[in-house]
TORKOLNU-896958 format. One record per residue (C-alpha): y negated, x negated, z; residue number from 0; residue in one letter. Coordinates in Angstrom, 2 decimals, always signed. Layout:
N
+---------+---------+---------+-----+-----+
:      yy :      xx :      zz :   n : res :
+---------+---------+---------+-----+-----+
:       Y :       X :       Z : NUM :   a :
...
+---------+---------+---------+-----+-----+
This chain:
90
+---------+---------+---------+-----+-----+
:      yy :      xx :      zz :   n : res :
+---------+---------+---------+-----+-----+
:  -68.16 :  -13.17 : +139.47 :   0 :   m :
:  -67.16 :  -12.11 : +142.64 :   1 :   p :
:  -67.86 :   -8.41 : +142.13 :   2 :   f :
:  -64.98 :   -8.88 : +138.91 :   3 :   k :
:  -62.65 :   -9.72 : +142.01 :   4 :   n :
:  -63.39 :   -6.92 : +144.12 :   5 :   i :
:  -63.67 :   -4.39 : +140.94 :   6 :   l :
:  -59.79 :   -5.93 : +140.00 :   7 :   r :
:  -58.94 :   -5.23 : +143.52 :   8 :   v :
:  -60.11 :   -2.09 : +143.89 :   9 :   a :
:  -58.62 :   -0.94 : +140.61 :  10 :   l :
:  -55.12 :   -2.23 : +141.68 :  11 :   v :
:  -55.45 :   -0.31 : +144.66 :  12 :   t :
:  -55.65 :   +2.60 : +143.16 :  13 :   g :
:  -52.92 :   +2.17 : +140.36 :  14 :   s :
:  -50.71 :   +1.52 : +143.71 :  15 :   i :
:  -52.14 :   +5.22 : +144.97 :  16 :   l :
:  -51.25 :   +6.95 : +141.99 :  17 :   l :
:  -47.14 :   +5.98 : +142.40 :  18 :   i :
:  -47.38 :   +8.21 : +145.88 :  19 :   p :
:  -49.68 :  +11.05 : +144.15 :  20 :   l :
:  -47.59 :  +11.02 : +141.48 :  21 :   i :
:  -43.94 :  +11.42 : +143.09 :  22 :   a :
:  -45.98 :  +14.14 : +145.36 :  23 :   m :
:  -46.13 :  +16.36 : +141.90 :  24 :   q :
:  -42.18 :  +16.30 : +141.71 :  25 :   f :
:  -40.87 :  +15.92 : +145.31 :  26 :   t :
:  -41.77 :  +17.65 : +148.68 :  27 :   a :
:  -40.18 :  +14.55 : +149.43 :  28 :   e :
:  -43.26 :  +12.66 : +149.48 :  29 :   v :
:  -45.82 :  +14.39 : +151.60 :  30 :   n :
:  -49.51 :  +12.32 : +152.18 :  31 :   w :
:  -52.19 :  +13.58 : +153.53 :  32 :   t :
:  -56.17 :  +12.37 : +153.27 :  33 :   l :
:  -55.51 :  +10.34 : +155.85 :  34 :   s :
:  -52.29 :   +8.56 : +154.49 :  35 :   d :
:  -54.20 :   +7.72 : +151.15 :  36 :   f :
:  -57.45 :   +6.61 : +152.99 :  37 :   v :
:  -55.59 :   +4.57 : +155.48 :  38 :   i :
:  -53.22 :   +3.07 : +153.05 :  39 :   m :
:  -56.21 :   +2.28 : +150.45 :  40 :   g :
:  -58.10 :   +0.45 : +152.97 :  41 :   g :
:  -54.88 :   -1.35 : +153.77 :  42 :   l :
:  -54.23 :   -2.13 : +150.27 :  43 :   i :
:  -57.75 :   -3.09 : +149.51 :  44 :   f :
:  -58.40 :   -5.13 : +152.65 :  45 :   i :
:  -55.10 :   -7.34 : +151.82 :  46 :   t :
:  -56.15 :   -7.97 : +148.22 :  47 :   g :
:  -59.71 :   -8.58 : +149.25 :  48 :   l :
:  -57.93 :  -11.92 : +151.32 :  49 :   l :
:  -55.21 :  -12.33 : +149.12 :  50 :   i :
:  -58.21 :  -13.40 : +146.73 :  51 :   d :
:  -60.12 :  -14.75 : +149.40 :  52 :   l :
:  -57.70 :  -17.05 : +150.57 :  53 :   a :
:  -56.27 :  -18.07 : +146.89 :  54 :   w :
:  -60.09 :  -19.03 : +146.02 :  55 :   r :
:  -61.16 :  -21.21 : +148.81 :  56 :   t :
:  -57.78 :  -23.04 : +150.34 :  57 :   l :
:  -56.41 :  -25.86 : +148.56 :  58 :   g :
:  -53.11 :  -27.02 : +149.39 :  59 :   k :
:  -52.61 :  -24.36 : +152.20 :  60 :   y :
:  -53.22 :  -21.28 : +150.29 :  61 :   r :
:  -49.55 :  -20.58 : +149.32 :  62 :   a :
:  -48.67 :  -20.17 : +153.18 :  63 :   l :
:  -52.09 :  -17.98 : +153.86 :  64 :   a :
:  -50.83 :  -15.65 : +151.06 :  65 :   v :
:  -47.56 :  -15.51 : +152.94 :  66 :   v :
:  -49.39 :  -15.05 : +155.75 :  67 :   g :
:  -51.33 :  -12.21 : +154.68 :  68 :   i :
:  -48.64 :  -10.16 : +152.94 :  69 :   v :
:  -46.47 :  -10.56 : +156.01 :  70 :   g :
:  -49.31 :   -8.98 : +158.35 :  71 :   l :
:  -49.45 :   -6.60 : +155.73 :  72 :   f :
:  -45.90 :   -5.68 : +155.42 :  73 :   l :
:  -45.54 :   -5.20 : +159.22 :  74 :   w :
:  -48.78 :   -3.05 : +159.88 :  75 :   l :
:  -47.30 :   -1.06 : +156.96 :  76 :   w :
:  -43.59 :   -0.33 : +158.74 :  77 :   v :
:  -45.54 :   -0.13 : +162.04 :  78 :   e :
:  -48.00 :   +2.60 : +160.63 :  79 :   l :
:  -44.66 :   +4.72 : +158.83 :  80 :   a :
:  -42.18 :   +4.41 : +161.13 :  81 :   v :
:  -43.43 :   +2.63 : +164.26 :  82 :   g :
:  -40.45 :   +0.16 : +164.17 :  83 :   l :
:  -42.09 :   -2.20 : +166.87 :  84 :   f :
:  -44.81 :   +0.30 : +168.53 :  85 :   t :
:  -45.29 :   +4.16 : +168.27 :  86 :   n :
:  -48.26 :   +4.12 : +165.90 :  87 :   w :
:  -47.25 :   +6.10 : +163.47 :  88 :   g :
:  -44.03 :   +8.18 : +165.22 :  89 :   s :
+---------+---------+---------+-----+-----+
């Protein structure tokens, strides 16, 4: 059963990463390198696994955990993309 969850998260991750890959074919404004795909793929995949784990194991606190996980994902994404609070991404 856990293998199905990992496979599902991997498929969703791959589907999400198709968006910038396809956009790169049509515009020069999207210019991702291989490292961008690897880092974002890892971030999305780990986030998906954490959400799945929280949803399956944390009873009444699972919604709060999912909100926290998504919030952490968004914060890391913004930091890596533009460095809003630090200079990680810039």
